[in-house]
Structure formats: C-alpha cells, structure tokens
C-alpha positions in Angstrom: -0.1 -0.2 -0.1 3.0 2.6 0.7 5.3 0.8 -1.5 9.0 0.1 0.0 10.4 2.2 2.7 13.3 2.2 0.8 11.7 5.2 -1.1 13.7 6.8 1.6 16.6 4.5 2.1 15.4 2.6 5.4 19.7 1.4 6.0 20.6 5.0 6.0 19.6 7.7 8.8 18.8 10.9 8.6 20.7 13.6 10.8 18.9 16.6 12.1 21.6 18.8 10.2 20.8 17.3 7.0 19.7 19.9 4.2 15.8 17.9 2.9 16.5 18.7 -0.9 14.2 16.3 -1.9 11.2 15.7 0.3 10.3 12.5 1.6 7.8 11.0 -0.1 5.6 9.8 3.0 6.0 12.9 5.2 2.1 13.6 5.4 1.4 10.2 6.7 4.3 10.2 8.6 3.1 13.4 10.6 -0.5 11.9 10.6 1.3 8.8 12.4 3.1 11.2 15.1 -0.4 12.9 15.4 -2.1 9.4 16.6 0.6 9.5 18.8 -0.3 12.8 20.3 -4.1 12.4 20.4 -3.9 8.8 21.9 -1.7 10.9 24.6 -4.0 13.8 25.1 -7.0 11.8 25.5 -5.9 9.9 28.1 -4.8 12.8 30.0 -8.3 14.3 29.8 -10.4 11.3 29.9 -10.6 11.3 33.8 -12.7 14.0 34.6 -16.0 11.9 32.6 -14.6 8.2 33.8 -13.4 8.7 37.1 -17.0 8.4 39.2 -17.6 5.3 37.2 -13.9 4.3 38.3 -14.5 5.2 41.8 -18.1 3.1 42.0 -16.5 0.2 40.2 -13.1 -0.1 42.1 -14.0 2.1 45.4 -11.5 4.6 46.4 -12.2 8.5 47.3 -11.6 12.1 45.8 -7.5 11.7 46.0 -8.1 8.6 43.7 -9.4 10.2 41.5 -6.5 12.8 41.6 -3.9 10.0 40.9 -5.7 8.7 37.9 -5.3 11.3 36.3 -1.7 13.0 38.0 0.0 9.6 38.1 -0.3 9.3 34.3 0.7 13.0 33.6 3.3 13.1 36.3 5.1 9.9 35.2 4.8 11.5 31.2 6.6 14.8 32.6 9.1 12.6 34.4 9.8 10.6 31.7 9.7 12.7 28.3 13.4 14.4 28.8 14.7 11.2 28.7 12.5 9.6 26.5 13.5 12.3 23.8 17.3 11.5 24.4 16.8 7.9 23.6 15.6 9.1 20.0 18.9 10.9 20.2 20.8 8.4 20.7 18.6 5.1 19.4 17.1 6.7 16.3 13.5 8.1 16.7 11.7 5.6 14.4 12.7 2.7 16.6 12.4 4.4 19.8 8.6 5.4 18.5 7.3 2.1 17.9 8.5 0.6 21.3 6.7 3.2 22.9 4.1 2.7 20.9 3.6 -0.8 21.5 4.2 -0.3 25.4 1.2 2.0 25.3 -0.8 -0.2 23.6 0.4 -2.9 26.1 -0.2 -0.6 29.5 -3.6 0.7 27.7 -4.9 -3.1 28.2 -3.5 -3.4 31.5 -5.6 0.0 32.8 -8.7 -1.6 30.8 -8.3 -4.8 33.0 -7.4 -3.4 36.5 -9.6 -4.5 39.4 -8.2 -2.4 42.2 -7.3 1.4 42.5 -3.9 0.9 43.1 -3.6 -1.6 40.3 -4.9 1.2 37.9 -3.2 4.0 39.4 0.1 2.0 38.7 -0.7 0.9 35.2 -1.2 4.6 34.8 1.7 5.5 35.5 3.2 2.7 33.3 1.2 4.1 30.7 2.3 7.3 30.9 6.3 6.3 31.2 5.2 4.6 27.9 4.2 8.0 26.4 7.4 9.6 27.5 8.9 7.3 25.3 6.6 7.7 22.3 5.7 11.2 22.3 8.4 13.5 22.0 10.0 11.8 19.2 7.2 13.0 16.8 8.8 16.9 16.4 12.3 15.9 15.6 10.8 12.5 13.2 8.9 16.1 11.6 11.7 18.3 11.4 13.8 15.9 9.1 11.0 14.5 7.4 9.8 17.9 5.7 11.6 20.6 3.9 12.1 24.0 5.6 9.6 25.4 3.5 6.7 23.1 4.7 7.6 22.9 8.3 5.3 25.7 9.3 2.3 24.2 7.9 3.2 20.7 9.5 4.0 22.4 13.3 0.6 24.1 12.7 -1.2 21.0 12.8 0.1 20.2 16.4 -1.6 23.0 18.1 -5.3 22.2 16.8 -4.3 18.4 17.4 -3.7 19.1 20.7 -6.9 21.3 21.2 -9.2 19.0 20.0 -7.7 16.0 21.6 -8.0 17.3 24.9 -11.4 18.5 24.9 -12.8 15.6 23.5 -11.1 12.8 25.4 -14.3 13.8 28.0 -16.6 13.3 24.5 -15.4 10.0 23.9 -14.8 8.8 27.3 -18.7 9.5 28.3 -19.8 7.7 24.8 -17.8 4.7 25.6 -18.9 4.5 29.2 -22.6 4.9 28.0 -22.4 2.3 25.6 -20.9 -0.3 27.8 -20.3 -2.7 24.9 -19.7 -5.9 26.1 -20.3 -4.9 29.5 -16.8 -3.0 29.6 -18.1 0.1 31.0 -15.5 2.6 32.0 -12.8 -0.3 30.9 -13.6 0.1 27.3 -12.0 4.0 27.9 -8.3 2.2 28.0 -8.8 -0.5 26.1 -10.2 1.7 22.5 -6.5 2.4 23.0 -5.6 -1.1 21.6 -7.1 -1.2 17.8 -6.2 2.5 17.4 -2.7 2.2 18.7 -2.4 -1.0 16.6 -3.5 0.5 13.8 -1.0 3.9 14.3 1.7 1.0 14.9 1.5 -0.8 11.5 1.1 3.3 9.9 4.2 4.2 11.5 6.0 1.0 10.9 5.4 1.6 7.0 6.0 5.0 6.6 8.1 6.5 9.4 11.8 7.6 8.3 14.6 7.0 10.9 16.2 9.9 12.1 18.7 10.9 15.0 20.9 13.5 16.4 24.2 14.6 14.6 25.8 14.2 17.8 25.6 10.9 19.6 28.3 10.7 21.8 29.0 7.9 23.7 25.7 6.4 23.1 23.5 4.8 25.5 26.7 5.1 28.2 26.2 8.9 27.8 22.7 9.0 29.1 22.8 11.3 32.2 21.5 9.5 35.2 22.3 11.8 37.4 20.4 14.4 35.5 17.5 11.6 35.4 17.0 11.6 39.2 17.4 15.3 39.8 14.8 16.1 37.4 12.2 13.3 38.6 13.0 14.1 42.1 12.1 17.6 41.8 9.1 17.0 39.7 7.7 14.6 42.0 8.4 16.7 45.2 5.9 19.1 43.6 3.1 17.4 42.8 2.9 14.9 44.8 2.1 16.5 47.8 -0.5 18.8 46.1 -2.5 15.8 45.0 -2.1 14.1 48.8 -2.0 16.8 51.4 -5.9 17.8 51.3 -6.9 14.0 52.1 -4.0 13.8 54.8 -4.9 17.5 56.4 -2.1 19.7 54.9 0.9 17.6 57.3 4.1 19.8 57.4 5.9 17.9 55.2 3.2 18.4 52.2 4.0 22.1 52.5 7.6 21.9 52.6 8.2 19.6 49.9 7.3 22.0 47.2 9.3 24.6 47.9 12.3 22.4 48.2 11.2 21.2 44.2 12.8 24.8 43.3 16.2 24.4 44.8 16.2 20.7 43.4 15.5 21.9 39.9 17.7 25.0 40.2 20.4 21.7 40.9 19.3 20.1 37.9 20.0 23.2 35.7 23.6 23.7 37.3 24.2 20.0 36.6 23.4 20.4 32.8 25.1 23.7 32.6 28.2 21.3 34.0 28.1 18.3 31.6 27.8 20.6 28.5 30.5 22.8 29.2 32.9 19.3 30.3 31.8 17.9 26.6 29.6 15.2 28.0 26.0 15.5 26.4 23.2 16.6 28.9 19.6 15.8 29.1 18.6 19.1 28.6 20.4 21.2 26.1 21.5 24.7 28.1 21.7 26.2 24.6 17.9 26.1 24.3 17.2 29.0 27.0 19.4 31.0 25.3 16.7 31.1 22.7 13.9 33.3 23.3 10.9 31.7 21.7 11.5 28.2 23.2 12.3 29.9 26.7 8.9 32.3 26.8 7.0 29.0 25.1 7.6 26.9 28.4 6.7 29.4 30.5 3.5 30.2 28.5 2.8 26.6 28.2 3.1 25.1 31.6 0.5 28.2 33.0 -1.8 27.9 30.2 -1.7 23.5 30.3 -2.1 23.5 34.0 -5.4 25.8 33.9 -6.9 24.1 31.1 -6.4 20.6 32.1 -7.9 21.3 35.7 -11.1 22.8 33.9 -11.5 20.0 32.0 -11.1 17.4 35.0 -13.5 19.5 37.2 -15.9 20.5 34.8 -16.3 16.2 34.0 -16.8 15.7 37.7 -18.8 18.4 38.6 -21.6 17.8 35.4 -21.8 14.1 37.2 -21.3 14.5 40.8 -23.6 17.7 41.1 -26.2 18.1 38.6 -26.4 14.1 37.9 -25.8 13.9 34.2 -24.7 10.6 33.1 -21.3 9.8 31.7 -22.6 10.4 28.1 -24.4 13.9 28.6 -21.7 14.7 30.7 -19.2 14.3 27.3 -21.9 15.7 25.0 -22.4 18.6 27.2 -18.8 19.4 26.2 -19.4 19.2 22.9 -19.7 22.9 21.8 -16.1 23.4 23.5 -14.6 21.1 21.1 -16.4 22.5 18.1 -15.2 25.9 19.3 -11.7 24.6 19.7 -12.5 23.1 15.7 -13.3 26.6 14.5 -11.2 28.7 16.1 -8.2 26.6 15.0 -9.0 27.5 11.5 -9.7 30.5 11.9 -6.3 31.0 14.1 -4.3 28.6 11.5 -6.2 30.5 8.1 -6.4 34.0 8.9 -5.0 35.2 12.5 -1.4 33.6 12.9 -0.6 34.7 9.4 -1.7 37.8 10.2 -1.1 38.8 13.5 1.6 36.2 15.2 2.1 35.9 18.7 -0.8 38.3 19.0 -3.0 35.9 17.5 -2.1 33.7 21.3 -2.9 36.7 23.0 -6.3 37.5 21.2 -7.3 33.5 22.0 -6.3 34.3 25.7 -8.5 36.7 25.9 -11.3 34.9 24.2 -10.7 31.9 26.1 -11.2 33.9 29.4 -14.3 35.5 28.3 -15.7 32.0 27.6 -14.7 30.6 31.0 -15.8 33.8 33.0 -19.5 33.4 31.0 -19.5 30.4 32.9 -20.3 31.9 36.0 -23.6 33.5 35.3 -24.7 30.2 33.5 -24.2 28.6 36.6 -26.8 30.8 38.1 -29.7 29.3 35.7 -32.4 26.9 37.2 -31.8 24.3 35.9 -28.3 24.4 35.2 -28.2 22.3 31.7 -26.2 21.5 28.7 -27.6 24.3 26.6 -27.1 26.7 29.3 -23.3 25.9 29.7 -23.4 26.1 26.0 -22.9 29.4 24.3 -19.7 30.1 26.8 -18.1 27.0 26.1 -18.1 27.5 22.3 -16.4 30.9 23.1 -13.9 29.0 25.5 -13.3 26.8 22.8 -12.9 29.5 19.9 -10.2 31.3 22.2 -8.4 28.0 23.0 -8.0 27.1 19.1 -7.0 30.7 17.7 -4.5 30.4 21.4 -2.8 27.0 20.3 -2.9 27.4 16.2 0.3 29.4 16.3 1.9 28.5 19.3 4.0 25.3 18.6 5.5 27.0 15.3 6.4 30.3 17.1 8.0 28.3 19.9 9.8 25.7 17.7 10.5 27.2 14.6 13.5 29.2 15.9 14.9 25.7 17.6 18.0 24.6 15.4 18.3 20.9 14.3 20.9 19.6 16.8 18.5 21.0 19.8 15.3 19.8 18.5 15.6 16.5 20.4 16.3 18.4 23.4 13.8 20.7 22.5 10.9 18.3 21.9 11.5 16.7 25.2 11.4 19.5 27.3 8.9 21.6 25.5 6.3 18.3 26.1 7.8 17.7 29.2 6.5 21.4 30.3 2.9 20.8 28.6 2.3 17.3 30.9 4.0 19.2 34.1 1.6 21.8 33.4 -1.0 19.1 33.4 0.4 17.3 36.2 0.4 20.4 38.5 -3.1 21.9 37.1 -4.7 18.1 38.0 -3.0 18.6 41.3 -4.0 22.3 42.3 -7.0 23.0 40.5 -8.6 19.7 41.7 -7.4 20.3 45.3 -8.9 23.9 44.8 -12.1 22.4 44.2 -12.4 19.4 46.4 -11.2 21.8 49.4 -13.8 24.5 48.8 -16.8 21.8 47.4 -15.9 20.0 51.6 -17.4 23.3 52.8 -19.3 25.4 50.4 -20.7 22.9 48.2 -19.7 22.0 44.1 -21.3 25.0 43.0 -19.3 27.2 44.9 -15.7 24.9 44.2 -16.4 25.0 40.8 -17.2 29.0 41.1 -14.0 29.2 42.5 -11.9 27.2 39.9 -13.8 29.4 36.8 -12.1 32.2 38.6 -8.7 30.3 39.1 -8.8 29.2 35.4 -9.8 32.6 34.1 -6.6 33.9 36.1 -4.1 31.6 34.8 -5.3 32.3 30.6 -4.9 35.8 31.5 -1.5 35.3 33.0 -0.6 32.9 29.9 -1.6 35.6 27.6 0.4 38.2 29.0 3.5 36.6 28.9 3.4 35.7 25.6 5.3 39.2 25.4 8.3 36.7 26.1 7.7 35.1 22.6 9.0 36.4 19.5 6.3 38.6 17.5 6.4 36.1 14.6 7.7 32.3 14.1 10.7 32.3 12.7 12.3 35.4 14.3 13.3 33.7 17.5 16.9 34.8 18.2 18.8 34.4 21.5 17.9 35.9 24.3 19.3 39.8 25.6 22.4 39.4 27.3 21.1 40.4 30.6 18.7 37.6 30.5 19.0 34.6 33.2 21.6 32.1 32.8 20.5 28.8 31.7 20.8 27.0 35.2 18.4 29.8 36.7 16.1 29.5 33.8 
C-alpha cells in the first residue's frame, strides 16, 4: 500500500543537520502517524473527569484516587519525557517511537483490566512512562522529514490537534462508558487504545523515516543518570504533596516539599550546564534557554496547560457529581467546547496567525478568558443544563483554538536542528508538567472548597482560578517573538540557563 520503505533509504539514517533537498515521499502520512500518538496521549490525559465517577463506583477509592488516576499518568509522563527524547537522539527516533507505541498499547490494555484502584494507578504510571518514550520523537521526525518551506504547515497542525484531543477526551469517554460495549463500562475508555494503537503502529512501521541527532557521543553510556534522578525527584516533590496533602490534612511535609522542588530543579539546571561545558551530553541542552521563543514558550505553556487541564477534570466531575449527568450527557455537554476549538483552530491557523503572529495567542487567551468567566452566570440558571452552558463553552473553545494554532510553530521555529530532540522533550515535558500541576492544584482547590461550601461554589472558584491562569498565560506571550522564525538568542541580561 505504501510502497517500499527504501523510498527513504531505510538502511540510512537522516541526521538533524541534513538539508532536505528532496522531500520525504511519505512525509504527510508520517505526520499522521505522529499526530495519532499525540492525540492518544491527550485523550488519555483528559478522560478522567468523565470516567472517574464510574471508576470510583466500580473499584472504590476517594477523591484522591480520582486525582491520582489523572496525575499519575501526567506526572510519570513529565518525569520521563526528557529522557525519552534523549533515547530517540541516541537510538533513532523511528525505533524508539515504535517501542513506545507498543508499550502504550500494552499498558492501556492493563489499565482496562485493572481490578483495584492501586493497580489502575500503577498501570497509569507505566502508561505515562510509555507515552514519555513515544511522544517526544514526533517533533524530531517531522523536523527531518519536511523541507523548511513546509515545516510551518506541519508544526501548525500540532496545536489544533492537541486542543481538539484535549476537549474531545471527555466526549469520547462519555460515549464509551454509556455504550457499555460487552459490559466493559469505563474499561472501554482504556481498551479502545488497543485497536487504535495497533493501527497506528502498522502505519508508523510502514511510513516513518529514521532519524537521530548529529552528535550521539557515547551511545547509551552517555545517558545522564544524575540528571534523570534530579529532574524526576524535583518534579515528584513538586506535585505529589499537592495531590496527597488535602486528604492528609496538609501535614508539614506537604507544604515543605513543593518549596524544596525549586532548589532541586535549580541544581538540575546547574548540573546540565556543567555536563555541557565538560563535553558530556546533558539531558537538556542549556543552549535552548538562550532561545527567546523557546524560553518564553515553556513559561506560557506551563501556565496555560495547568489551567486548561484542571478545568477539563473539574468540569467533568461537576456535571456528574453535582448535576447528576450521565457520562454520555457529561461528554456531550462538552461538545460545544470541541466545536469551538475546531472553528478557532481554522480561523487561527488560516487567518489570524499569519497576520498577527503572537498577537493571535494573546487574542485567543482573551477570548478563552471571556468564555471561562461566561460560565459563571450560566451556573445561576435554574436548572443548569447543557444548553445553558453551551454558549460560554463555544467561546472558551474558540479562544483555545486561536491560541494553540500558532503556539508550537512560534516556539519551535527558532530551534536549530541539533537542539530539536532536546527541545521536543522539554516542551512536551512542560506541557505535561502543567497538566499534572493543574490536576493537582485546580483539583485540590475544587475538593477543598466543595467540602465546606458545596460543589457549585467550588466550581465558581475554579472558574476564577482558570480565568486568571489564562490571562497570565496571555500576558506572558510578551516573552515570545512577534512571529515564527524571528526567535533569536535571549538578551544579554537574561538569566543564566541554570537559573532558567
């Protein structure tokens, strides 16, 4: 069907610095395989808000269990991403992509077969680690498969795909739980990854080109084990107390550990600079943080994805636990959000991003904020229905689509070939770290306020928190260049990479 893989010279490996004179024949199909992986990841990161009540009724567990089913995946993903990107640099991205996708399919099946809350959380952690091996290969594969003239279009597909996947997750989860295929109930939410993943695996095997970094000094022996430990420990101590602290009554350690994460991550940054200066390959190239677009993009992405993912989780829980919606009703109620993302993505990519550059991100943040705040008066309707929430959700989705359309293109366009592997790992890690922090903090705010004032009051507070994070993300876009391709080194007075 796809012809011989020797059309790309399958026995050769394309380096990141190669000039793509003849575009890779199957590059758009390769992009499709990469996007399948991205979409599967985002679906699995956002299904919990709708599926969690059914999981809780079947397996038991409390509010913390719901948070850990979500945060266990995103935290493991964030911790493993930088290492996963480095493995692709060393061993070849096609090879690592296939291994990661096969592992993702297997762990999805294990999640669907779990019989206890602990087992499900453990399998979700393993699933997140497989996703961390799989997803960061995508940017590097695309970067080496496409000629420079087409890279903007290729990277421009990531934002809309990620936005749609993030808000489609609850819809898909609601439909699958409601369908109760073969009596599987919530288990189908995970088991559906098996046929989709196997199809994606066949497509990836057939069309993905092989690529790796130009500099693969030392092979696997060059992996920065100390950096892996510091990064993983720093992220874990930042997120774990936020999830567990509320249920335990906020002991002292739950307050102290997130503060301790700051010096740990600073030591990680210092360690990366030290390895780079010694001629040993770091997990994260310090040179990345001299690139204005990339540094600004990590900050904007962290703030935005924290608020957005937290809202997806809490909205699904509120619709079912407070309003009594079925999983299907809860999923369909969020359909206007997905429609808004689709429309905003088309408008953003086709019209606003080419004309406004980073201004499109700022405009999208403003529109999304209006949509989030528009949900507040909708909660006062009697009764609250999907129809009363729909107008605000459409506006929220449209703003999100406009925001994400140019985001990845602007952030990655200024990253040179030799740095793209490290950049893809860090950018994905920041996205997932934001998701983990959002699940932990926004979820904790909701459960905390709900315990004293009720779910509707808790949801109102969450909406204000998410509106603030979206405004902050929009304001932080001043750190980005005005347009893709204009990303240069940061000013001389910028912080050193270790501090960044």
